[in-house]
TIRO-2110 file (N, C-alpha, C; in Angstrom, 1 decimal):
// TIRO-2110
0.8, -1.2, 0.0, N, 1, A
0.0, 0.0, 0.0, CA, 1, A
0.9, 1.2, 0.0, C, 1, A
0.5, 2.2, -0.7, N, 2, A
1.2, 3.5, -0.9, CA, 2, A
1.1, 4.4, 0.3, C, 2, A
2.2, 4.8, 0.9, N, 3, A
2.2, 5.7, 2.0, CA, 3, A
2.6, 7.0, 1.5, C, 3, A
1.7, 8.0, 1.4, N, 4, A
1.9, 9.3, 0.8, CA, 4, A
3.0, 10.1, 1.5, C, 4, A
3.0, 10.1, 2.8, N, 5, A
4.0, 10.8, 3.6, CA, 5, A
5.4, 10.2, 3.3, C, 5, A
5.5, 8.9, 3.3, N, 6, A
6.8, 8.2, 3.0, CA, 6, A
7.3, 8.6, 1.6, C, 6, A
6.4, 8.6, 0.7, N, 7, A
6.7, 9.0, -0.7, CA, 7, A
7.2, 10.4, -0.8, C, 7, A
6.5, 11.3, -0.1, N, 8, A
7.0, 12.7, 0.0, CA, 8, A
8.4, 12.8, 0.6, C, 8, A
8.6, 12.1, 1.7, N, 9, A
10.0, 12.1, 2.3, CA, 9, A
11.0, 11.6, 1.4, C, 9, A
10.7, 10.5, 0.7, N, 10, A
11.6, 9.9, -0.2, CA, 10, A
12.0, 10.8, -1.3, C, 10, A
11.0, 11.5, -1.9, N, 11, A
11.3, 12.5, -3.0, CA, 11, A
12.2, 13.6, -2.5, C, 11, A
11.8, 14.1, -1.3, N, 12, A
12.6, 15.2, -0.6, CA, 12, A
14.0, 14.7, -0.4, C, 12, A
14.2, 13.5, 0.2, N, 13, A
15.6, 13.1, 0.4, CA, 13, A
16.4, 12.8, -0.9, C, 13, A
15.7, 12.5, -1.9, N, 14, A
16.4, 12.2, -3.2, CA, 14, A
16.5, 13.5, -4.0, C, 14, A
16.0, 14.6, -3.5, N, 15, A
16.1, 15.9, -4.2, CA, 15, A
15.4, 15.8, -5.5, C, 15, A
14.3, 15.1, -5.6, N, 16, A
13.5, 15.0, -6.9, CA, 16, A
12.3, 15.8, -6.8, C, 16, A
12.0, 16.5, -7.9, N, 17, A
10.7, 17.2, -8.1, CA, 17, A
9.7, 16.2, -8.5, C, 17, A
8.4, 16.6, -8.4, N, 18, A
7.3, 15.7, -8.9, CA, 18, A
7.5, 15.4, -10.4, C, 18, A
7.9, 16.4, -11.1, N, 19, A
8.1, 16.2, -12.5, CA, 19, A
9.2, 15.2, -12.8, C, 19, A
10.3, 15.3, -12.1, N, 20, A
11.4, 14.3, -12.3, CA, 20, A
11.0, 12.9, -11.9, C, 20, A
10.3, 12.8, -10.8, N, 21, A
9.8, 11.4, -10.4, CA, 21, A
8.8, 10.9, -11.3, C, 21, A
7.9, 11.8, -11.8, N, 22, A
6.9, 11.4, -12.8, CA, 22, A
7.6, 10.7, -14.0, C, 22, A
8.7, 11.2, -14.5, N, 23, A
9.4, 10.6, -15.6, CA, 23, A
10.0, 9.3, -15.2, C, 23, A
10.5, 9.2, -14.0, N, 24, A
11.1, 7.9, -13.5, CA, 24, A
10.1, 6.8, -13.4, C, 24, A
8.9, 7.1, -12.8, N, 25, A
7.9, 6.1, -12.6, CA, 25, A
6.9, 6.0, -13.7, C, 25, A
7.0, 6.9, -14.7, N, 26, A
6.2, 6.8, -15.9, CA, 26, A
4.7, 7.0, -15.5, C, 26, A
4.5, 7.9, -14.6, N, 27, A
3.1, 8.2, -14.1, CA, 27, A
2.9, 9.7, -14.4, C, 27, A
1.8, 10.1, -15.1, N, 28, A
1.6, 11.5, -15.4, CA, 28, A
1.8, 12.4, -14.1, C, 28, A
2.4, 13.6, -14.3, N, 29, A
2.7, 14.4, -13.2, CA, 29, A
1.5, 14.9, -12.5, C, 29, A
0.4, 15.1, -13.2, N, 30, A
-0.9, 15.6, -12.6, CA, 30, A
-1.4, 14.4, -11.7, C, 30, A
-1.3, 13.2, -12.2, N, 31, A
-1.8, 12.1, -11.4, CA, 31, A
-0.9, 12.0, -10.1, C, 31, A
0.4, 12.1, -10.2, N, 32, A
1.3, 12.1, -9.1, CA, 32, A
0.9, 13.2, -8.1, C, 32, A
0.7, 14.4, -8.6, N, 33, A
0.4, 15.5, -7.7, CA, 33, A
-1.0, 15.3, -7.0, C, 33, A
-1.9, 14.7, -7.7, N, 34, A
-3.2, 14.4, -7.1, CA, 34, A
-3.1, 13.4, -5.9, C, 34, A
-2.2, 12.4, -6.2, N, 35, A
-2.0, 11.4, -5.1, CA, 35, A
-1.3, 12.0, -3.9, C, 35, A
-0.2, 12.8, -4.2, N, 36, A
0.5, 13.4, -3.1, CA, 36, A
-0.2, 14.5, -2.4, C, 36, A
-1.2, 15.1, -3.0, N, 37, A
-2.0, 16.1, -2.3, CA, 37, A
-3.1, 15.5, -1.5, C, 37, A
-3.4, 14.2, -1.8, N, 38, A
-4.5, 13.6, -1.1, CA, 38, A
-5.8, 13.6, -1.9, C, 38, A
-5.9, 14.3, -3.0, N, 39, A
-7.1, 14.3, -3.8, CA, 39, A
-7.4, 12.9, -4.3, C, 39, A
-6.4, 12.2, -4.7, N, 40, A
-6.7, 10.8, -5.2, CA, 40, A
-6.3, 9.9, -4.0, C, 40, A
-7.2, 9.3, -3.4, N, 41, A
-7.0, 8.5, -2.2, CA, 41, A
-6.6, 7.1, -2.5, C, 41, A
-7.2, 6.5, -3.6, N, 42, A
-7.0, 5.1, -4.0, CA, 42, A
-6.6, 5.1, -5.4, C, 42, A
-5.3, 5.3, -5.7, N, 43, A
-4.8, 5.2, -7.1, CA, 43, A
-5.0, 3.8, -7.7, C, 43, A
-5.1, 3.8, -9.0, N, 44, A
-5.2, 2.5, -9.7, CA, 44, A
-4.0, 1.6, -9.3, C, 44, A
-4.3, 0.3, -9.4, N, 45, A
-3.2, -0.7, -9.0, CA, 45, A
-2.0, -0.5, -9.8, C, 45, A
-2.1, -0.3, -11.1, N, 46, A
-0.9, -0.2, -11.9, CA, 46, A
-0.1, 1.1, -11.6, C, 46, A
-0.8, 2.1, -11.3, N, 47, A
-0.2, 3.4, -10.9, CA, 47, A
0.6, 3.2, -9.6, C, 47, A
-0.1, 2.6, -8.7, N, 48, A
0.5, 2.4, -7.3, CA, 48, A
1.7, 1.5, -7.5, C, 48, A
1.6, 0.5, -8.3, N, 49, A
2.7, -0.5, -8.5, CA, 49, A
3.9, 0.3, -9.1, C, 49, A
3.7, 1.1, -10.1, N, 50, A
4.8, 1.8, -10.8, CA, 50, A
5.5, 2.8, -9.8, C, 50, A
4.7, 3.4, -8.9, N, 51, A
5.3, 4.3, -8.0, CA, 51, A
6.1, 3.5, -6.9, C, 51, A
5.5, 2.5, -6.4, N, 52, A
6.2, 1.7, -5.4, CA, 52, A
7.5, 1.0, -6.0, C, 52, A
7.5, 0.6, -7.2, N, 53, A
8.7, 0.0, -7.8, CA, 53, A
9.8, 1.1, -8.0, C, 53, A
9.3, 2.2, -8.4, N, 54, A
10.3, 3.3, -8.6, CA, 54, A
10.9, 3.8, -7.3, C, 54, A
10.1, 3.8, -6.2, N, 55, A
10.6, 4.1, -4.9, CA, 55, A
11.7, 3.1, -4.5, C, 55, A
11.4, 1.8, -4.7, N, 56, A
12.4, 0.8, -4.4, CA, 56, A
13.7, 0.9, -5.1, C, 56, A
13.6, 1.4, -6.3, N, 57, A
14.9, 1.6, -7.1, CA, 57, A
15.6, 2.9, -6.6, C, 57, A
14.9, 3.8, -6.1, N, 58, A
15.5, 5.1, -5.5, CA, 58, A
16.1, 4.8, -4.2, C, 58, A
15.5, 4.1, -3.3, N, 59, A
15.9, 4.0, -1.9, CA, 59, A
17.4, 3.6, -1.8, C, 59, A
17.9, 2.6, -2.4, N, 60, A
19.4, 2.4, -2.2, CA, 60, A
20.3, 3.5, -2.6, C, 60, A
19.8, 4.3, -3.6, N, 61, A
20.6, 5.5, -4.0, CA, 61, A
20.6, 6.6, -3.1, C, 61, A
19.6, 6.8, -2.3, N, 62, A
19.5, 7.9, -1.4, CA, 62, A
19.9, 7.6, 0.0, C, 62, A
20.0, 6.3, 0.4, N, 63, A
20.4, 6.0, 1.7, CA, 63, A
21.8, 5.5, 1.7, C, 63, A
22.7, 6.1, 2.5, N, 64, A
24.1, 5.7, 2.5, CA, 64, A
24.2, 4.3, 3.1, C, 64, A
25.1, 3.5, 2.6, N, 65, A
25.3, 2.2, 3.1, CA, 65, A
25.5, 2.2, 4.6, C, 65, A
24.9, 1.3, 5.3, N, 66, A
25.1, 1.2, 6.7, CA, 66, A
26.1, 0.1, 7.0, C, 66, A
27.3, 0.5, 7.2, N, 67, A
28.4, -0.5, 7.4, CA, 67, A
28.4, -1.0, 8.8, C, 67, A
27.9, -0.3, 9.7, N, 68, A
27.9, -0.7, 11.1, CA, 68, A
27.0, -1.9, 11.4, C, 68, A
26.1, -2.2, 10.4, N, 69, A
25.2, -3.3, 10.6, CA, 69, A
25.8, -4.7, 10.3, C, 69, A
27.0, -4.6, 9.7, N, 70, A
27.7, -5.9, 9.4, CA, 70, A
28.4, -6.4, 10.6, C, 70, A
28.2, -7.6, 10.9, N, 71, A
28.8, -8.2, 12.1, CA, 71, A
29.6, -9.5, 11.6, C, 71, A
30.9, -9.5, 11.8, N, 72, A
31.6, -10.7, 11.4, CA, 72, A
31.3, -11.9, 12.2, C, 72, A
31.7, -13.1, 11.8, N, 73, A
31.4, -14.3, 12.5, CA, 73, A
32.0, -14.2, 13.9, C, 73, A
33.2, -13.7, 14.0, N, 74, A
33.9, -13.6, 15.3, CA, 74, A
33.1, -12.7, 16.3, C, 74, A
32.6, -11.5, 15.7, N, 75, A
31.8, -10.6, 16.6, CA, 75, A
30.5, -11.3, 17.0, C, 75, A
29.9, -12.0, 16.1, N, 76, A
28.7, -12.7, 16.4, CA, 76, A
28.9, -13.8, 17.6, C, 76, A
30.0, -14.5, 17.5, N, 77, A
30.3, -15.4, 18.5, CA, 77, A
30.6, -14.8, 19.9, C, 77, A
31.2, -13.6, 19.8, N, 78, A
31.5, -12.8, 21.1, CA, 78, A
30.1, -12.4, 21.7, C, 78, A
29.2, -11.9, 20.8, N, 79, A
27.9, -11.5, 21.3, CA, 79, A
27.1, -12.6, 21.9, C, 79, A
27.2, -13.8, 21.2, N, 80, A
26.5, -14.9, 21.8, CA, 80, A
27.0, -15.3, 23.1, C, 80, A
28.4, -15.3, 23.3, N, 81, A
29.0, -15.6, 24.6, CA, 81, A
28.5, -14.6, 25.6, C, 81, A
28.5, -13.3, 25.3, N, 82, A
28.1, -12.2, 26.2, CA, 82, A
26.7, -12.4, 26.6, C, 82, A
25.8, -12.8, 25.7, N, 83, A
24.4, -13.0, 26.0, CA, 83, A
24.2, -14.1, 27.0, C, 83, A
25.1, -15.1, 27.0, N, 84, A
24.9, -16.2, 27.9, CA, 84, A
25.5, -15.9, 29.3, C, 84, A
26.1, -14.8, 29.5, N, 85, A
26.7, -14.5, 30.8, CA, 85, A
25.6, -14.1, 31.8, C, 85, A
25.9, -14.3, 33.1, N, 86, A
25.1, -13.8, 34.1, CA, 86, A
25.1, -12.3, 34.2, C, 86, A
24.2, -11.7, 34.9, N, 87, A
24.1, -10.2, 35.0, CA, 87, A
25.4, -9.7, 35.6, C, 87, A
25.9, -10.3, 36.7, N, 88, A
27.1, -9.9, 37.3, CA, 88, A
28.3, -9.9, 36.4, C, 88, A
28.4, -11.0, 35.6, N, 89, A
29.5, -11.1, 34.7, CA, 89, A
29.5, -10.1, 33.6, C, 89, A
28.2, -9.8, 33.1, N, 90, A
28.1, -8.8, 32.1, CA, 90, A
28.6, -7.4, 32.7, C, 90, A
28.3, -7.2, 33.9, N, 91, A
28.8, -5.9, 34.6, CA, 91, A
30.3, -5.8, 34.6, C, 91, A
30.9, -6.9, 34.9, N, 92, A
32.4, -7.0, 34.9, CA, 92, A
32.9, -6.7, 33.5, C, 92, A
32.3, -7.3, 32.5, N, 93, A
32.7, -7.1, 31.1, CA, 93, A
32.6, -5.6, 30.7, C, 93, A
31.4, -5.0, 31.0, N, 94, A
31.2, -3.6, 30.7, CA, 94, A
32.2, -2.7, 31.3, C, 94, A
32.6, -3.0, 32.6, N, 95, A
33.6, -2.2, 33.2, CA, 95, A
34.9, -2.3, 32.6, C, 95, A
35.3, -3.5, 32.2, N, 96, A
36.6, -3.7, 31.5, CA, 96, A
36.6, -3.0, 30.1, C, 96, A
35.4, -3.1, 29.4, N, 97, A
35.4, -2.4, 28.1, CA, 97, A
35.5, -0.9, 28.3, C, 97, A
34.9, -0.3, 29.3, N, 98, A
35.0, 1.1, 29.6, CA, 98, A
36.5, 1.5, 29.8, C, 98, A
37.2, 0.7, 30.6, N, 99, A
38.6, 0.9, 30.9, CA, 99, A
39.4, 0.8, 29.6, C, 99, A
39.2, -0.2, 28.8, N, 100, A
39.9, -0.3, 27.5, CA, 100, A
39.6, 0.8, 26.6, C, 100, A
38.4, 1.2, 26.5, N, 101, A
38.0, 2.3, 25.5, CA, 101, A
38.4, 3.7, 26.0, C, 101, A
38.6, 3.8, 27.3, N, 102, A
38.9, 5.1, 27.9, CA, 102, A
40.2, 5.0, 28.7, C, 102, A
41.3, 4.7, 28.2, N, 103, A
42.5, 4.5, 29.0, CA, 103, A
43.0, 5.7, 29.7, C, 103, A
42.7, 6.9, 29.2, N, 104, A
43.1, 8.1, 29.9, CA, 104, A
42.3, 8.4, 31.1, C, 104, A
41.2, 7.7, 31.3, N, 105, A
40.3, 8.0, 32.4, CA, 105, A
40.3, 6.8, 33.4, C, 105, A
41.4, 6.0, 33.4, N, 106, A
41.4, 4.9, 34.3, CA, 106, A
41.4, 5.3, 35.8, C, 106, A
41.9, 6.4, 36.1, N, 107, A
41.9, 6.9, 37.5, CA, 107, A
40.5, 7.3, 37.9, C, 107, A
39.6, 7.6, 36.9, N, 108, A
38.3, 8.0, 37.2, CA, 108, A
37.3, 6.8, 37.3, C, 108, A
37.6, 6.0, 38.3, N, 109, A
36.7, 4.8, 38.5, CA, 109, A
35.3, 5.2, 39.1, C, 109, A
35.2, 6.4, 39.5, N, 110, A
33.9, 6.9, 40.0, CA, 110, A
32.8, 6.6, 39.0, C, 110, A
33.0, 6.8, 37.7, N, 111, A
32.0, 6.6, 36.7, CA, 111, A
31.7, 5.1, 36.5, C, 111, A
32.6, 4.2, 36.9, N, 112, A
32.4, 2.8, 36.7, CA, 112, A
31.4, 2.2, 37.6, C, 112, A
31.2, 2.8, 38.8, N, 113, A
30.2, 2.3, 39.7, CA, 113, A
28.8, 2.5, 39.3, C, 113, A
28.6, 3.3, 38.2, N, 114, A
27.2, 3.5, 37.7, CA, 114, A
26.9, 2.4, 36.7, C, 114, A
27.9, 1.7, 36.2, N, 115, A
27.6, 0.6, 35.3, CA, 115, A
27.2, -0.6, 36.1, C, 115, A
26.0, -1.1, 35.8, N, 116, A
25.4, -2.2, 36.6, CA, 116, A
25.2, -3.4, 35.7, C, 116, A
END
């Protein structure tokens, strides 16, 4: 189903005018404007399909790749092991991570007592 607000945001993020997107999805610009303004509440199936397919082709181009979502097998194993730890052991791990990531603040153990 076509989400008009999502479509508007996608076009805005892609810096596309209605006219430009009309050419991409092969839908008349007036039809597109009517849909986006809310005048046309239930566009024809083929029109909606053309718009949705065009949005799907645009989305990868306007969203930067999210590298941080990639987790190596080694990282996944570490996460699995961490998940199996008791609450107390997780606290010890978090404190050690804090010390490793902030070596200049090792003397500031005051902050570590807030990690539970």
